[in-house]
N, C-alpha and C positions, 0 to 999 in steps of 0.2 A: 584391627581387623583379624588378627590371629585368633581372638576368642571365638570367632564365628566358625572356625574349622570344625567344631563338633557338629555343625549342621550340614557340612559337605557330604554328599552322597545321594542315594535315591530313597524315596519315601513313598509309602502308600497311606493315604489319609481317608478317614471315614467320619461322617457326621450326619446330623439330621436337622433340617430346617423346620422349625416349629410353626408350620402353616397347617391349614385344614384341607385335605389330610396332610400329615407330616411327609416331607420329602427327604428320603435317604439320598445322601450324596457320597461320592467317592472321588478322590483325586490321585493322580500319579504325579509326583513332584521330583524335581532334580535340583540340587544345589551344587554349584560348581564354581571354582575360582576362574577368574579371567584377569590375570595380572594382579593388580592391587584391588580389583573389584570382585564382587560375588554376583553370580547370575542365579536367580531363583525362577524356575519355570514350572508350570503345572498344566495338566490336562484334566478336565473334570467331566463327570457323568452325574446326572443325565445332561442332555444338551443345554438345559437352562443354566448350568454352571459354566461360566466362561473359562476358556483357556487363557493363561496369562504368562507374562514374563516381567521380571523386575531386575533392575540393575541397582546394586547396593554398594555404597562406599563413596569416598571423596573427601572426607573430613579427617582430621588427625585422630589417631588411636585414642580411646578413652572418651570420645565425644559421641553423641548419637549420630548414626550414619544415615544419610539420605537414602531413601528407597524409591526409585522411580518405577512406578507400576503402569503396565499397559496390558489391555486384554482384548479378546476377540470381538467384543462389542464396540471397540473403538474408544473405550474409556481410558483415560490417563489420570493418574493421581500421584501426589507426592506424600510419602509417609516418612517417618523417622523410625529407626530401629536400634535397639540395644540388646545386649546379652550380658546380664549381670548375674553371676553365679549360675544357677540352673534356670533362671527366668528369662525367657525370650519375649520381648515386648515390641510391638509395632503400633504406631499411632499416626493419625493425620498430622501433617506438619502445620505449625502455627501459620495462620493466614490463608490456609487452604479453604476454599469456599465449598463446604459440603452441601450447600443448597444450589450450587452453580450447575453448569451443563454436564460436568463429569462427576458430580456428587450424588450420593444416594438419598439425600434429603435428611440425613442424620450424620453425626460425627461417628468415627469408627476407631476401634483399637482391637488388637489381638494380644492375648496373654497366654503363653505356653510354658508349662513346666517340663523340663527335660529330665528324664529318669537318670539316675546315677550311672547306669551302664551305657547311656547315650543311644539306646535303641528305640525308645518311645518318647513322644511328646504329647502330653495331655493339654489341649489348647481350647480356646474359645474366642470367637469373635463377639465383640460387644458393640452396641450402638448407644451413642450418647444423644439424649433427647433434651428438650427445653431450649430456650433462647441461646444459652451458652454452650449447649451440647455436652453438658457435664453430668446429666442425670443418667447414669449408666445402667443398662439392662442387657441380659444375654440376647445376642442375635442368634448364634448357633454354636454348638460344640464341634470341635474338629480334633480327632486324635490321629497322630502320625506314627507309623511303625516303619523302621528302617528295613529296606528290602535288600 
């Protein structure tokens, strides 16, 4: 879990959801330690972007960490998260039903590249389509800047 310390702090994120017309989004995010865990919280704009909180951790160091996600819509999901080098990856946990009551109808993952100075993260959410959810396409980009 020590490798996640580079994420600890406050972040401003901006992106654009490619719908017609495109929707600019922004988030204010905070990543903080809670003992052996990490808490990731965010508040989004416009109102269509849900506020969320995630509790991360619980497995031995070096293994993907569970990320329990909850948002203002009442959605709860289980992801896994790693930070390998400068690549931050979040993906739906195996066995999670992305077509179920809390699923978006497609598989999901986030891939972010952390800049060498640790001040920006160039990221993107992707959606996995097809029966296996492994035909990946861009859902929306999201860039974080440390505040």
